[in-house]
C-alpha positions in Angstrom: 46.1 -28.6 -18.7 45.2 -28.4 -15.0 44.6 -30.2 -11.8 41.7 -32.4 -11.3 40.8 -34.0 -7.9 40.6 -37.7 -8.3 39.7 -38.9 -4.8 40.8 -38.5 -1.2 43.0 -40.8 0.9 43.6 -40.4 4.6 47.2 -41.0 5.6 48.4 -42.1 8.9 49.8 -39.3 10.9 53.6 -39.1 10.9 53.5 -37.1 14.1 50.7 -36.2 16.5 49.0 -33.9 14.0 46.6 -35.4 11.5 46.8 -34.2 7.9 44.8 -35.0 4.8 46.3 -36.0 1.5 44.3 -35.7 -1.8 45.0 -37.4 -5.1 45.1 -35.2 -8.2 45.6 -35.9 -11.9 48.1 -33.4 -13.2 48.8 -32.6 -16.9 51.3 -30.4 -18.7 52.3 -27.0 -17.5 50.2 -27.3 -14.3 53.1 -29.1 -12.8 55.0 -25.8 -12.6 53.2 -25.0 -9.3 54.9 -27.9 -7.6 57.8 -26.8 -5.5 61.1 -27.5 -7.3 59.4 -28.4 -10.6 60.7 -26.3 -13.5 60.5 -28.8 -16.3 57.7 -28.4 -18.8 56.2 -31.7 -19.9 54.3 -32.2 -23.2 50.6 -31.8 -22.6 49.8 -35.4 -23.5 51.9 -36.7 -20.6 49.6 -37.4 -17.6 50.5 -38.7 -14.1 49.0 -39.0 -10.7 50.6 -37.3 -7.7 49.8 -37.0 -4.0 49.7 -33.5 -2.7 50.0 -32.8 1.0 47.8 -29.7 1.2 49.3 -28.6 4.5 52.8 -28.7 3.3 52.2 -27.4 -0.2 50.1 -24.5 1.0 47.5 -25.3 -1.8 44.2 -24.1 -0.6 40.7 -25.4 -1.5 37.7 -23.2 -1.1 35.0 -24.5 1.2 31.7 -23.0 2.1 31.5 -21.6 5.6 28.9 -22.7 8.0 26.6 -19.7 8.8 24.0 -19.2 11.5 21.0 -16.9 11.4 20.2 -15.0 14.5 23.6 -14.2 16.0 23.5 -11.0 18.1 25.9 -8.9 20.1 24.7 -10.2 23.5 22.3 -13.1 23.6 20.2 -13.3 26.8 19.7 -17.0 26.2 23.5 -17.5 26.8 23.3 -15.7 30.2 20.4 -18.0 31.1 22.5 -21.0 30.0 25.4 -19.8 32.1 23.2 -19.5 35.2 21.8 -23.0 34.6 25.3 -24.4 34.5 26.6 -23.0 37.8 29.3 -24.7 39.7 32.9 -25.6 38.8 32.2 -26.8 35.2 30.0 -23.7 34.5 32.7 -21.4 35.8 35.2 -23.0 33.4 32.8 -22.6 30.5 32.0 -19.0 31.4 35.7 -18.1 31.7 36.5 -19.3 28.2 33.4 -18.0 26.5 34.3 -14.6 27.9 37.6 -14.9 26.2 35.8 -15.6 22.9 33.5 -12.6 23.5 36.5 -10.3 23.9 38.2 -11.3 20.6 36.9 -8.3 18.7 34.1 -5.8 18.1 32.5 -8.0 15.5 31.9 -11.0 17.8 28.3 -12.1 17.9 26.8 -15.0 19.8 23.9 -17.4 19.9 22.7 -20.6 21.5 23.0 -23.4 19.0 22.4 -27.1 19.7 22.1 -26.2 23.4 25.4 -24.5 23.8 26.9 -21.0 23.5 28.5 -20.2 20.2 30.8 -17.3 19.3 30.6 -16.0 15.7 32.2 -13.4 13.6 29.0 -11.9 12.2 27.1 -15.1 11.2 30.2 -17.4 10.8 30.9 -19.4 14.0 34.4 -19.8 15.3 34.1 -21.3 18.8 31.8 -22.7 21.4 31.7 -24.0 24.9 29.7 -26.9 26.3 29.4 -28.5 29.7 29.2 -32.3 30.2 29.1 -34.5 33.3 32.8 -34.3 34.1 34.3 -31.9 31.7 33.9 -28.8 29.5 34.6 -28.7 25.8 36.0 -25.5 24.3 35.4 -26.2 20.6 36.4 -24.7 17.3 34.4 -24.9 14.1 37.5 -24.7 11.8 39.7 -26.4 14.4 41.2 -28.9 12.0 43.0 -26.0 10.2 44.4 -24.4 13.4 48.0 -24.7 14.3 48.2 -26.5 17.7 51.9 -26.6 18.9 50.7 -27.5 22.5 48.7 -30.4 21.1 45.5 -29.5 23.0 43.0 -30.1 20.2 41.1 -33.4 20.1 38.7 -34.9 17.6 38.8 -36.4 14.1 36.1 -34.5 12.3 36.6 -32.9 8.9 36.5 -29.4 10.4 35.7 -29.3 14.1 38.1 -29.9 17.0 37.8 -29.3 20.8 39.8 -29.0 24.0 38.6 -30.9 27.0 38.9 -29.2 30.4 38.4 -30.9 33.7 38.2 -29.4 37.2 41.3 -29.9 39.2 43.4 -30.6 36.1 46.1 -28.2 35.0 45.2 -26.3 31.8 47.7 -24.6 29.5 45.7 -21.3 29.6 48.2 -19.4 27.4 48.0 -22.0 24.6 44.2 -22.2 24.8 44.0 -18.4 24.7 46.2 -18.5 21.6 43.9 -21.1 20.0 40.9 -18.9 20.6 42.7 -15.8 19.1 43.9 -17.9 16.2 40.4 -19.3 15.6 39.0 -15.8 15.5 41.7 -14.5 13.1 41.2 -17.6 10.9 37.5 -17.1 10.6 38.0 -13.4 9.9 40.4 -14.2 7.1 38.0 -16.8 5.7 35.0 -14.3 5.8 37.1 -11.5 4.2 38.6 -13.7 1.5 35.3 -15.2 0.5 
């Protein structure tokens, strides 16, 4: 009696948010966790169901990405910011400062050539400058609520927001995303 993951299928999004569906083999009393299911089936009855993990609030434990060497204030990041002066650098600096101010436990390091904000050794956000835009990225971005639809990307975990000079930015929504990313990583670290 229990739930066994059988394989994953990617569904087409019904709205602008992507979500992942997974196939499970369910037997006997384990069906009782499904919303609205009260009937007990004999343990020899087996069926396959599709569970939308977002809607069902079923959680699956994943190992967190961890970085060695995160410190309270990394001088390499200040050097990086000076090297990326100009309009794009100012955008990156502004949003990295927001990440730095999320809490007392925020640490930072330079990883893959860009500034990364961490809670202890668990990263939650980064900034990076490209030729014509700045990315403000989130390591667990796929799990973040995004009512303003700012997040881009299709990776399993990471998402980013592209910011361009001269283009209006929903600063309040981006600030909420950063705060939510910090709260999310804090909950993940505390809950193992």
